[in-house]
C-alpha positions in Angstrom: 200.7 105.1 21.9 201.4 105.0 25.4 202.2 107.7 27.8 205.5 108.9 29.1 204.8 107.4 32.6 204.1 103.8 31.0 206.9 104.3 28.4 209.4 104.6 31.5 207.8 101.7 33.3 208.0 98.9 30.4 211.4 100.2 29.9 212.4 99.1 33.2 210.2 95.9 32.9 210.9 94.4 29.7 213.8 92.4 29.8 213.4 91.5 33.6 212.3 88.2 35.6 209.2 89.7 37.9 210.6 86.7 40.0 213.9 87.6 40.3 213.3 91.6 40.9 210.9 90.8 43.7 213.3 88.6 45.4 216.3 90.4 45.0 217.0 93.9 47.3 219.1 95.2 44.7 217.7 94.8 42.1 214.4 95.6 43.7 216.0 99.1 45.3 217.6 99.6 42.1 214.3 99.3 39.6 212.7 101.4 42.2 215.0 104.0 42.4 214.6 104.2 38.6 210.7 105.0 39.1 211.7 107.2 41.4 209.6 105.9 43.9 212.3 106.7 46.8 211.3 110.4 46.4 211.2 112.4 48.3 211.9 110.0 51.5 213.9 106.7 50.9 211.8 105.2 53.9 209.3 103.8 52.4 211.1 102.1 49.5 213.2 101.0 52.4 210.4 99.4 54.1 208.5 98.4 50.6 211.3 96.0 49.3 212.1 94.8 52.8 208.6 93.3 52.9 208.9 92.1 49.3 211.6 90.0 49.3 211.1 88.8 52.3 207.6 87.3 50.9 209.2 86.7 47.3 212.0 84.7 48.9 209.6 82.3 50.8 206.9 82.1 48.0 208.5 81.7 45.4 206.1 78.7 44.0 203.1 81.5 44.3 204.4 84.0 42.7 205.4 81.6 39.9 201.8 80.6 40.1 200.7 84.5 39.9 202.5 85.5 37.3 201.5 82.6 35.2 197.9 83.4 35.5 197.0 80.4 38.2 196.7 82.3 41.3 194.7 85.5 41.8 196.1 89.0 42.8 193.1 88.6 46.0 195.1 85.5 47.0 198.7 86.7 46.7 197.8 89.8 48.6 196.1 87.8 51.6 199.0 86.2 51.8 201.2 88.8 51.5 199.5 91.3 54.0 199.0 88.0 56.8 203.1 87.5 56.7 203.5 91.1 57.4 201.7 90.7 60.5 202.7 87.5 61.4 206.5 88.7 61.3 205.4 91.8 63.3 206.7 94.6 60.7 205.4 98.1 61.1 206.1 101.1 60.1 208.1 103.7 62.2 205.9 106.0 64.0 208.9 108.7 64.6 208.5 108.2 60.7 205.2 109.9 60.1 206.2 113.0 58.4 207.4 111.0 55.8 204.3 109.6 54.6 202.8 112.8 54.9 205.4 114.3 52.3 204.6 111.0 50.5 201.2 111.8 50.5 201.5 115.6 49.6 204.1 114.5 46.6 201.1 112.4 45.2 198.9 115.4 46.0 200.9 117.9 44.6 201.3 116.4 41.0 197.3 115.8 40.7 196.3 119.1 42.1 197.9 120.9 39.1 195.3 119.2 36.7 192.3 119.2 38.9 192.2 122.5 39.8 192.9 123.4 36.1 190.2 121.3 35.1 187.5 123.4 37.8 188.9 126.7 36.7 186.6 126.3 33.7 183.7 126.2 36.0 181.2 129.4 35.1 181.5 131.6 38.0 177.7 130.4 40.5 176.5 131.4 43.9 176.5 128.2 45.6 177.7 124.7 44.4 177.1 121.7 45.3 179.8 119.3 46.1 179.5 114.7 46.3 182.4 113.6 47.5 182.2 109.9 46.7 184.1 107.4 49.2 185.7 110.7 50.7 187.4 109.6 53.8 187.5 112.3 56.2 186.6 114.7 53.5 190.1 116.9 54.2 190.9 116.7 50.2 186.8 118.3 49.0 187.4 120.8 51.9 190.4 121.9 50.5 189.4 122.0 46.3 185.9 123.8 48.0 188.3 126.7 49.5 190.4 126.5 46.3 186.9 127.2 44.4 185.9 130.6 46.5 189.2 132.1 47.3 189.5 131.8 43.4 185.9 133.5 42.9 184.6 130.7 41.2 181.7 130.0 43.5 180.7 132.3 46.9 179.9 129.1 48.7 180.0 124.9 49.0 177.2 122.8 50.1 178.9 119.4 51.0 177.7 115.9 50.8 179.7 112.8 51.6 179.2 109.2 50.4 181.5 106.6 51.8 179.8 103.1 54.1 183.2 103.1 56.1 183.3 106.5 57.1 181.5 107.9 60.2 180.1 111.4 60.6 181.9 114.2 59.1 181.0 117.8 60.8 179.6 120.4 58.1 178.8 117.6 55.6 175.2 115.9 54.8 176.1 112.0 54.5 174.1 110.2 52.3 173.5 106.1 52.1 173.1 103.8 49.2 169.4 104.6 49.8 170.0 107.8 49.6 172.0 107.8 46.2 169.2 105.6 44.6 165.9 107.6 45.7 164.0 109.1 42.9 161.8 111.1 45.9 164.7 112.6 47.3 166.0 115.6 45.1 169.6 115.9 44.6 172.0 117.5 42.0 175.4 117.6 42.6 177.3 120.2 40.7 180.7 118.7 41.3 181.2 114.7 42.3 185.2 114.3 43.6 186.3 110.4 43.7 189.7 110.4 45.0 191.4 107.0 45.7 188.5 105.2 46.4 187.0 103.2 43.9 189.4 100.5 43.7 188.8 99.8 47.2 185.3 98.8 46.8 184.0 95.5 45.6 183.1 95.5 41.9 179.1 94.1 42.9 179.3 97.4 45.2 181.1 99.7 43.6 179.0 100.8 39.8 175.5 100.7 40.7 176.1 104.0 43.7 178.8 105.6 41.8 176.5 105.9 38.7 173.2 106.9 40.7 175.7 109.4 41.7 176.7 110.7 38.0 172.6 110.1 37.0 172.5 113.4 40.0 174.9 115.4 38.4 173.5 119.4 37.3 173.6 120.8 33.9 177.2 122.3 33.5 178.6 119.8 36.1 182.0 117.6 36.5 182.7 114.3 37.9 186.4 114.0 38.2 187.8 110.2 39.5 191.6 110.2 40.7 193.2 106.4 40.6 196.0 104.6 40.5 196.6 101.2 39.2 194.5 101.7 35.7 195.0 99.5 33.5 196.0 99.8 29.3 196.1 97.6 26.7 199.5 98.6 26.2 200.9 96.9 29.5 198.7 93.9 28.9 200.2 93.3 25.1 204.0 93.6 26.5 202.5 91.4 29.4 203.1 93.6 32.1 200.3 93.7 33.2 200.5 91.0 36.2 203.5 92.7 37.3 202.3 96.7 37.4 198.7 95.5 39.4 201.0 93.9 41.8 203.4 96.4 42.5 200.9 99.0 42.8 198.2 96.5 45.1 201.3 96.3 47.2 202.5 99.9 47.5 199.0 100.5 48.4 199.2 97.9 51.5 202.4 99.1 52.5 201.3 103.0 52.6 197.6 102.0 54.1 199.4 99.9 57.0 201.5 103.1 57.7 198.5 105.2 57.3 195.1 103.6 58.8 196.6 100.3 60.2 193.1 99.4 61.9 191.7 98.8 58.2 193.9 95.8 58.7 194.1 94.4 62.3 190.2 94.9 62.9 189.9 91.3 61.3 192.4 89.7 63.2 194.2 87.1 63.1 193.4 86.8 59.6 194.7 90.5 58.9 193.8 92.2 56.2 189.7 90.9 55.4 188.6 94.4 55.0 191.0 95.6 52.6 190.3 94.8 49.1 191.9 96.1 46.1 190.5 96.0 42.7 192.0 98.3 40.0 189.8 100.1 37.3 189.7 98.8 33.6 188.9 100.4 30.9 185.9 98.8 30.4 184.9 100.5 34.0 185.2 104.0 32.2 183.3 102.9 29.0 180.1 101.8 31.2 179.9 105.1 33.3 179.4 106.8 30.1 177.3 103.9 28.4 175.1 103.3 32.0 174.3 106.9 33.1 171.3 109.0 31.8 173.5 111.8 31.1 175.9 112.3 27.7 179.3 112.2 29.6 182.2 113.7 27.6 185.2 112.4 28.6 189.0 114.0 29.1 191.8 111.3 30.8 194.9 112.6 32.1 198.0 111.6 33.8 200.7 112.9 36.3 203.1 112.0 38.4 204.9 110.6 40.8 206.4 107.9 37.9 205.4 105.5 39.8 202.8 104.5 40.4 201.7 107.3 38.3 197.8 108.8 38.7 195.0 108.7 36.3 192.6 111.4 36.4 189.2 110.9 34.8 186.8 114.0 34.1 183.4 113.7 32.7 181.4 116.7 31.5 177.9 116.7 31.6 176.3 117.6 28.1 172.7 118.5 27.9 
């Protein structure tokens, strides 16, 4: 059984040839419109279509190789990013509000579910929260305000882990050594990992996160918010590669608009710092089997229709 979001994506994708879809502005715009990618502002879908179609028309053989399983997504994505910068494409800075509304749309879709889950917290005086891959920490700060205003906690003590972030005022930043330490006493009541794990290389991803899970307290939660999570259904339908490609290139276009330095820092080979590898079923299972705590998993999905968001809620059972 698959979700409504998967059902809509499958219905739109089964009868199309991926290379034909990606190389036709008309077909791709219609596809994106059906999946509501052009809402609430069509500018993002327009720019996405422009970049994808230009690449697809010039790299037909590479695309065919990818869909045949002979070319990796990482290799194809590097070529995609490089072409974007070679053509000197960039987001119109006057449309920055569009990117903010795009992000706000994603947040509003997930916030209902996340805040509903957090409402189950037993009231406590002080809550220790870890933002894993937290970036600027604004999302974690917003959740802290929600918990305080709703009377669930009196105060929140912030911790952050993000090798790519600088110092954040009011937050105790932890290192990989800190998470691995047996002598440093750390105990978290809430871990939030939002849109971060898929940007971390696999060999560096799981050990720090599982070490963080091992430091969860009793009656605690770890919440992962991701997109691009691949399911057996998508593989069985032969749509996994198209699904991953579209998720990745939406990621690319959005992040070029939001954090262009992430890509230009490695010039002239643009995008060397931009890595994408979305979660799979085995990854989620690994959290439960490797963590020293017994974890109960609840999975939720929220919109927008595409790319939909997967929310994984791990509860500690002691």
